[in-house]
C-alpha angles and dihedrals in degrees: 000000000000128000132189111234128184112213123246089250088051092228098113138041109201135187103226132191099165130041133172141176114244119195120193122229114257092013136086090214116114133191128202105223139182128235087267090054094250110154112233096179143344123226137187096247146353093268092059092045090052090048090055090047087055089050090054091049092050090047090054091053095047105034107026099182103026114102118246118233113216109235120239120239 
């Protein structure tokens, strides 16, 4: 299933079919990225990034064709 997502910086609107949380070594910072490694948003830790991923999933279920706006930190 695809979903339109506007990046946290609001400079891109992307059709996404794969997302993942990427945590950097030696840092608590986590990004949510696409299959093409485009960063959709950056969050303070893995727990927050997973919370946002849950928000995206819930948005897909409820709003099918309405784009999701990545929340700011």
